[in-house]
C-alpha positions as CSV (number, residue, x, y, z in Angstrom):
1,M,-25.8,17.4,32.2
2,D,-27.9,18.9,29.3
3,T,-27.8,17.6,25.7
4,A,-25.5,20.4,24.5
5,S,-22.9,19.6,27.2
6,Q,-23.0,15.9,26.4
7,K,-22.5,16.7,22.7
8,T,-19.6,19.0,23.5
9,G,-18.1,16.3,25.8
10,L,-18.3,13.6,23.2
11,F,-16.9,15.9,20.6
12,A,-13.9,16.8,22.8
13,T,-13.4,13.2,23.7
14,W,-13.3,12.3,20.0
15,R,-10.9,15.1,19.1
16,N,-8.5,14.0,21.9
17,L,-8.4,10.4,20.7
18,F,-5.2,9.5,18.9
19,L,-5.6,9.4,15.2
20,W,-5.1,5.7,14.8
21,K,-7.8,5.0,17.4
22,Q,-10.2,7.3,15.5
23,I,-9.4,5.4,12.3
24,V,-10.1,2.0,13.9
25,I,-13.4,3.2,15.4
26,A,-14.4,4.7,12.0
27,L,-13.5,1.4,10.2
28,V,-15.6,-0.7,12.6
29,L,-18.6,1.7,12.4
30,G,-18.4,1.8,8.6
31,V,-18.6,-2.0,8.4
32,I,-21.6,-2.1,10.7
33,V,-23.4,0.7,8.9
34,G,-22.7,-0.8,5.5
35,I,-24.0,-4.3,6.5
36,L,-27.2,-2.7,7.9
37,L,-27.7,-0.7,4.7
38,N,-27.2,-3.8,2.5
39,A,-29.5,-5.9,4.7
40,T,-32.3,-3.3,4.5
41,G,-31.9,-2.8,0.7
42,N,-30.4,0.7,1.0
43,E,-27.3,0.2,-1.2
44,A,-28.0,3.6,-2.8
45,I,-27.3,5.3,0.6
46,A,-24.0,3.5,0.8
47,S,-23.1,4.7,-2.7
48,T,-24.0,8.3,-1.6
49,I,-21.8,7.9,1.5
50,K,-18.9,6.9,-0.8
51,Y,-18.6,10.4,-2.0
52,I,-17.1,11.4,1.3
53,G,-14.5,8.7,0.9
54,T,-13.9,9.7,-2.7
55,L,-13.2,13.2,-1.5
56,F,-10.7,12.0,1.0
57,L,-8.9,9.8,-1.7
58,S,-8.8,12.9,-3.9
59,L,-7.1,14.9,-1.2
60,I,-4.6,12.1,-0.6
61,K,-3.9,11.8,-4.4
62,M,-3.4,15.5,-4.5
63,L,-0.4,15.1,-2.3
64,I,1.3,12.2,-4.1
65,V,3.3,14.1,-6.8
66,P,4.5,17.1,-4.7
67,L,5.3,14.9,-1.8
68,I,7.3,12.4,-3.8
69,F,9.2,15.0,-5.8
70,V,9.9,17.5,-3.0
71,S,10.8,14.9,-0.4
72,L,13.0,12.9,-2.8
73,V,14.9,16.1,-3.9
74,C,15.5,17.0,-0.3
75,G,16.6,13.5,0.4
76,M,19.1,13.6,-2.4
77,T,20.5,16.9,-1.4
78,S,20.9,15.8,2.2
79,V,23.1,12.9,1.2
80,S,26.5,14.0,-0.2
81,D,27.7,10.4,-0.4
82,M,26.4,9.0,-3.7
83,A,27.9,5.6,-2.9
84,R,25.6,5.5,0.2
85,M,22.6,6.3,-2.0
86,G,23.5,3.6,-4.4
87,R,23.7,1.1,-1.5
88,I,20.2,2.1,-0.3
89,G,18.9,1.6,-3.8
90,L,20.4,-1.9,-4.2
91,K,19.2,-2.9,-0.7
92,S,15.7,-1.7,-1.5
93,V,15.4,-3.6,-4.8
94,A,16.9,-6.8,-3.3
95,F,14.5,-6.6,-0.3
96,Y,11.4,-6.1,-2.5
97,L,12.3,-8.9,-4.9
98,C,13.1,-11.5,-2.2
99,T,10.0,-10.8,-0.1
100,T,7.8,-10.8,-3.2
101,A,9.0,-14.4,-4.0
102,F,8.2,-15.4,-0.4
103,A,4.7,-13.9,-0.8
104,I,3.8,-15.7,-4.0
105,T,5.1,-19.0,-2.5
106,I,2.9,-18.5,0.6
107,G,0.0,-17.7,-1.7
108,L,0.4,-20.9,-3.7
109,A,0.8,-23.0,-0.5
110,L,-2.4,-21.6,1.0
111,G,-4.2,-22.0,-2.4
112,A,-3.3,-25.7,-2.3
113,L,-4.3,-26.0,1.3
114,F,-7.6,-24.2,1.2
115,Q,-8.6,-25.2,-2.3
116,P,-10.8,-22.2,-2.8
117,G,-11.8,-23.1,-6.4
118,V,-13.2,-26.5,-5.5
119,G,-17.0,-26.5,-5.9
120,I,-17.2,-23.1,-7.5
121,D,-19.5,-22.9,-10.6
122,M,-17.7,-21.1,-13.4
123,G,-20.7,-21.3,-15.7
124,T,-21.4,-17.6,-15.2
125,A,-17.9,-16.4,-16.0
126,T,-17.4,-14.1,-18.9
127,A,-14.3,-14.5,-21.0
128,M,-11.6,-11.9,-20.8
129,E,-8.9,-11.0,-23.4
130,P,-5.4,-11.6,-22.2
131,K,-3.2,-8.5,-21.6
132,T,0.2,-8.4,-23.2
133,A,3.0,-7.1,-21.1
134,P,5.4,-4.7,-22.8
135,P,9.0,-6.0,-23.3
136,F,11.3,-5.5,-20.3
137,I,13.7,-3.2,-22.2
138,E,10.7,-0.9,-23.1
139,Q,9.7,-0.8,-19.4
140,L,13.3,0.3,-18.5
141,I,13.3,3.0,-21.2
142,A,9.9,4.3,-20.1
143,I,11.3,5.1,-16.7
144,V,13.0,8.2,-18.3
145,P,10.4,10.9,-18.8
146,T,10.5,12.7,-22.1
147,N,8.4,15.4,-20.4
148,P,8.7,15.6,-16.6
149,I,5.7,18.0,-16.4
150,A,3.5,15.5,-18.3
151,A,4.8,12.7,-16.1
152,A,3.7,14.6,-13.0
153,A,0.3,15.4,-14.5
154,D,-0.2,11.7,-15.4
155,G,1.0,10.5,-12.0
156,K,3.8,8.3,-13.4
157,V,5.6,7.6,-10.2
158,L,8.7,5.9,-11.6
159,Q,9.3,8.8,-14.0
160,I,8.8,11.3,-11.2
161,I,11.3,9.4,-9.0
162,F,13.9,9.3,-11.8
163,F,13.6,13.0,-12.5
164,A,13.7,13.9,-8.8
165,I,16.9,11.8,-8.3
166,M,18.6,13.4,-11.3
167,F,17.5,16.9,-10.2
168,G,18.7,16.4,-6.6
169,L,21.9,14.9,-7.8
170,S,22.5,18.0,-10.0
171,I,21.9,20.3,-7.1
172,N,24.6,18.5,-5.2
173,L,27.1,18.6,-8.1
174,V,26.9,22.4,-8.6
175,G,28.0,23.0,-5.1
176,D,27.4,26.5,-3.6
177,A,25.5,27.6,-6.7
178,G,22.7,25.2,-5.8
179,K,22.3,26.3,-2.2
180,P,19.4,28.8,-2.9
181,I,17.5,26.0,-4.6
182,R,18.4,23.5,-1.8
183,D,17.0,26.0,0.8
184,F,13.9,26.6,-1.3
185,F,13.1,22.9,-1.4
186,E,13.7,22.5,2.3
187,S,11.1,25.3,3.0
188,L,8.8,23.8,0.4
189,N,9.1,20.4,2.1
190,T,8.0,21.8,5.4
191,V,4.9,23.3,3.8
192,V,4.1,20.0,2.0
193,L,4.4,18.1,5.2
194,K,2.1,20.5,7.0
195,L,-0.4,20.1,4.2
196,T,-0.1,16.3,4.5
197,E,-0.8,16.6,8.3
198,I,-4.0,18.5,7.5
199,V,-5.2,16.0,5.0
200,I,-4.4,13.0,7.2
201,S,-6.6,14.5,10.0
202,F,-9.6,13.8,7.7
203,A,-8.7,10.1,7.5
204,P,-11.3,8.7,10.0
205,Y,-14.2,10.2,8.0
206,G,-12.9,8.9,4.7
207,V,-12.3,5.5,6.2
208,F,-15.8,5.3,7.5
209,A,-17.3,6.3,4.2
210,L,-15.3,3.8,2.2
211,M,-16.0,0.9,4.5
212,A,-19.7,1.7,4.6
213,W,-19.7,1.7,0.8
214,V,-17.8,-1.6,0.5
215,A,-19.9,-3.4,3.1
216,G,-23.1,-1.8,1.8
217,T,-22.4,-2.7,-1.8
218,Y,-21.2,-6.3,-1.5
219,G,-22.9,-7.5,1.7
220,L,-22.7,-11.0,3.0
221,D,-24.5,-12.7,0.1
222,L,-21.5,-12.3,-2.3
223,L,-18.8,-12.7,0.4
224,L,-20.0,-16.0,1.9
225,P,-19.9,-18.3,-1.3
226,L,-16.3,-17.0,-2.1
227,G,-15.3,-16.8,1.6
228,T,-12.6,-19.5,1.2
229,I,-10.5,-17.5,-1.3
230,I,-11.0,-14.3,0.9
231,A,-9.9,-16.2,4.0
232,A,-6.9,-17.8,2.3
233,L,-5.6,-14.4,1.1
234,Y,-6.3,-12.6,4.4
235,I,-4.6,-15.4,6.4
236,G,-1.6,-15.3,4.0
237,C,-1.2,-11.6,4.4
238,I,-1.3,-11.8,8.2
239,L,1.3,-14.7,8.2
240,H,3.5,-12.8,5.7
241,A,3.4,-9.6,7.8
242,I,4.1,-11.3,11.1
243,F,6.6,-14.0,10.2
244,V,8.4,-12.5,7.1
245,Y,8.4,-8.8,7.9
246,G,8.3,-9.2,11.7
247,G,11.0,-11.8,11.5
248,L,13.2,-9.7,9.3
249,V,12.8,-6.7,11.6
250,T,13.6,-8.9,14.6
251,V,16.5,-10.9,13.2
252,L,18.2,-8.6,10.7
253,G,17.3,-5.3,12.3
254,R,17.5,-6.5,15.9
255,L,14.5,-4.3,16.6
256,N,11.3,-4.7,18.6
257,P,8.7,-6.0,16.1
258,V,5.8,-4.9,18.4
259,R,7.0,-1.3,18.2
260,F,7.3,-1.6,14.4
261,F,3.7,-2.7,14.0
262,Q,2.5,-0.1,16.5
263,G,4.1,2.6,14.5
264,I,2.5,1.7,11.2
265,V,-1.1,1.2,12.3
266,E,-2.3,4.4,10.5
267,P,-0.8,3.7,7.0
268,Q,-2.0,0.0,7.3
269,I,-5.6,1.1,7.9
270,V,-5.6,3.8,5.3
271,A,-4.1,1.3,2.7
272,F,-6.8,-1.2,3.7
273,T,-9.6,1.2,3.0
274,S,-8.2,3.1,0.1
275,T,-6.6,0.1,-1.7
276,S,-3.9,2.3,-3.1
277,S,-0.2,2.0,-2.1
278,S,0.6,5.3,-3.8
279,G,-2.4,7.0,-2.3
280,T,-1.3,5.9,1.2
281,L,2.3,7.3,0.7
282,P,1.8,10.6,2.5
283,V,0.5,8.7,5.6
284,T,3.3,6.1,5.3
285,M,6.1,8.7,5.1
286,T,4.7,10.6,8.2
287,A,4.4,7.4,10.2
288,V,7.9,5.9,9.6
289,Q,9.5,9.3,10.4
290,K,7.5,10.4,13.4
291,N,6.6,7.0,15.0
292,L,9.7,4.9,14.1
293,G,12.4,7.6,13.9
294,V,13.5,6.8,10.3
295,D,15.6,9.6,8.8
296,R,14.0,11.5,5.9
297,S,16.9,10.8,3.6
298,V,16.1,7.1,3.7
299,A,12.3,7.3,3.9
300,S,12.0,9.8,1.0
301,F,13.8,7.3,-1.3
302,T,12.7,3.8,-0.2
303,L,9.0,4.5,0.3
304,P,8.2,6.1,-3.1
305,L,10.2,3.3,-4.7
306,G,8.3,0.7,-2.6
307,A,4.9,2.1,-3.5
308,T,5.8,1.5,-7.1
309,I,7.6,-1.8,-7.2
310,N,6.9,-3.6,-3.9
311,M,3.7,-5.5,-4.4
312,D,4.0,-8.5,-2.1
313,G,0.3,-8.5,-1.4
314,T,-0.5,-8.4,-5.2
315,A,1.9,-11.3,-5.8
316,M,0.3,-13.4,-3.0
317,Y,-3.1,-12.6,-4.5
318,Q,-2.0,-13.8,-7.9
319,G,-0.8,-17.1,-6.4
320,V,-4.1,-17.7,-4.5
321,A,-6.1,-16.6,-7.5
322,A,-4.2,-18.8,-10.0
323,L,-4.8,-21.9,-7.8
324,F,-8.5,-20.9,-7.5
325,V,-8.9,-20.7,-11.3
326,A,-7.0,-24.0,-11.8
327,Q,-9.1,-25.8,-9.2
328,A,-12.4,-24.3,-10.5
329,F,-11.7,-25.5,-14.0
330,G,-10.1,-28.8,-12.9
331,V,-6.7,-28.1,-14.3
332,D,-3.8,-29.9,-12.6
333,L,-0.6,-27.9,-12.2
334,G,2.9,-29.4,-12.0
335,M,6.1,-28.2,-10.4
336,S,7.1,-26.4,-13.6
337,E,3.8,-24.4,-13.6
338,Y,4.3,-23.5,-10.0
339,I,7.8,-22.2,-10.7
340,T,6.5,-20.3,-13.7
341,I,3.7,-18.7,-11.6
342,I,6.3,-17.6,-9.0
343,L,8.6,-16.0,-11.5
344,T,5.8,-14.4,-13.5
345,A,4.0,-13.1,-10.5
346,T,7.2,-11.7,-9.0
347,L,8.0,-9.8,-12.2
348,A,4.4,-8.8,-12.9
349,S,4.0,-7.4,-9.3
350,I,6.9,-5.0,-9.9
351,G,5.1,-3.6,-12.9
352,T,1.8,-3.3,-11.1
353,A,0.7,0.3,-10.6
354,G,0.0,1.2,-7.0
355,V,-3.6,2.0,-7.7
356,P,-6.9,0.2,-7.0
357,G,-7.7,-2.8,-9.3
358,A,-4.3,-2.9,-11.1
359,G,-3.6,-6.4,-9.7
360,L,-6.6,-7.8,-11.6
361,V,-5.1,-6.8,-14.9
362,M,-1.8,-8.3,-14.0
363,L,-3.5,-11.6,-13.0
364,S,-4.4,-12.2,-16.6
365,L,-0.7,-12.2,-17.4
366,V,0.0,-14.8,-14.7
367,L,-2.9,-17.0,-15.9
368,T,-1.8,-16.8,-19.5
369,S,1.8,-17.8,-18.6
370,V,0.6,-21.3,-17.5
371,G,-2.3,-21.6,-19.9
372,L,-5.1,-21.2,-17.4
373,P,-8.5,-19.9,-18.7
374,L,-9.1,-16.2,-18.2
375,E,-12.8,-16.7,-17.6
376,G,-12.0,-17.3,-13.9
377,V,-10.9,-13.7,-13.6
378,A,-14.5,-12.5,-14.1
379,I,-15.6,-14.4,-10.9
380,I,-12.7,-13.0,-8.9
381,A,-13.5,-9.5,-10.2
382,G,-16.7,-9.6,-8.1
383,I,-14.7,-9.7,-4.9
384,D,-11.6,-7.9,-6.1
385,R,-12.2,-4.9,-3.9
386,I,-12.3,-7.1,-0.8
387,L,-9.1,-8.9,-1.8
388,D,-7.5,-5.6,-2.8
389,M,-7.9,-4.2,0.7
390,A,-5.8,-6.9,2.3
391,R,-3.1,-7.0,-0.4
392,T,-2.6,-3.2,-0.4
393,S,-2.2,-3.2,3.4
394,L,0.5,-5.9,3.1
395,N,2.2,-3.9,0.4
396,V,2.5,-0.8,2.6
397,T,3.6,-2.9,5.6
398,G,6.5,-4.2,3.4
399,D,7.4,-0.7,2.3
400,C,7.7,0.2,6.0
401,A,9.7,-2.9,6.9
402,C,12.2,-2.3,4.1
403,T,12.6,1.4,5.1
404,V,13.2,0.6,8.8
405,L,15.7,-2.2,8.0
406,I,17.7,0.0,5.6
407,A,17.6,2.9,8.0
408,K,19.0,0.7,10.7
409,S,21.7,-0.7,8.5
410,E,22.7,2.8,7.5
411,D,22.6,4.1,11.1
412,Q,19.8,6.5,10.0
413,I,17.2,5.7,12.6
414,D,16.6,7.4,15.9
415,M,16.4,4.5,18.3
416,E,15.1,6.8,21.1
417,V,12.0,7.6,19.0
418,Y,11.7,3.9,17.8
419,D,11.8,2.5,21.4
420,T,9.5,5.0,22.9
421,P,5.8,3.8,22.8
422,H,4.4,7.2,23.9
423,V,5.5,8.7,20.6
424,L,2.6,7.0,19.0
425,E,0.3,8.2,21.8
426,T,0.9,11.9,21.5
427,P,-2.4,13.6,22.0
428,K,-3.5,16.3,19.5
429,V,-3.7,19.8,20.7
430,T,-7.3,20.9,21.3
431,E,-8.1,24.6,21.4
432,A,-9.9,25.9,24.4
């Protein structure tokens, strides 16, 4: 076989791989390439490769506003029973709050067990100014957009969700007069979903570039000394995903947890590399509908909401990080401080934007609530990207678990799709 034939064969084999397998391979190769670049002093090459990942993230972010608005309007117009929509909203918020409290508790427990701050030299830390959270009533008022167009331009997801819900509700209330608009949004939704499918097909290349940049920039020299806090968070995220989410899917939903995790591999990996819950939203919506059989009327509501207020991974990170800072500075925390951290981290995680690095800002609020020095945040900032990857992946897993459970409780899930493993394994069509 000549070289050209071999290349053609490899290319065809790659194209016929299922997308999630392409993403996993790209992730592993990106880590290997990044470590090699760091070890040979070629960090500049890793920074150059990052541009490919940045382009992919830009494509993903391009989809966020139209996908949320169009899919949520369609979801509202497909549900004539407003009482049912209210039930879905209450179930979603209750799920997200309860699992967030579990996450921060697990984070504190692992922080106490691993003691990541013991032996860390905080002498190089630079002080940070504490951030002041706006009053709760102001946060509620801010949900209502004074200018929906500006809210869309600024990517203010909660405001977009509010306007989409009100717009969809109005279409339902006007009856037959709203049918042309309803039909228009149905057609527009089909176009947006096709655009999403096109963008997602570039995921392996974006994942490779981002992982090569992360590994090439940080290397092993920075990761090893702070390996304990990294290990504590990663173990916590895995435990929370398997036992809390997997347990809820099994016990409450009476669903196969293996199929659940199989169906969300793609959004988990994209979240891991992009560190953005909102940026992963297009991939998440596609996965829960196509792989797990969730009806669009549920997914279009719970997933955008979850990407905004469900931050279990962020809450767990804040618990581990708070213990890290306390141990590093030799501060003993009592039960009242633990309870304060749980409450503050739960509420702070709801207000954390689903974008990279936002959890680091919210951490200052948690530390301030129990009087811990903010200098410790400067040390954690050095590895924040590594921690952000795990917590974002957990956030997205929680969004999917909530969506599946609510869809099951509302009888809005296609069990034939959910229970059929080959749905995930549908090969892509390759032109001759």
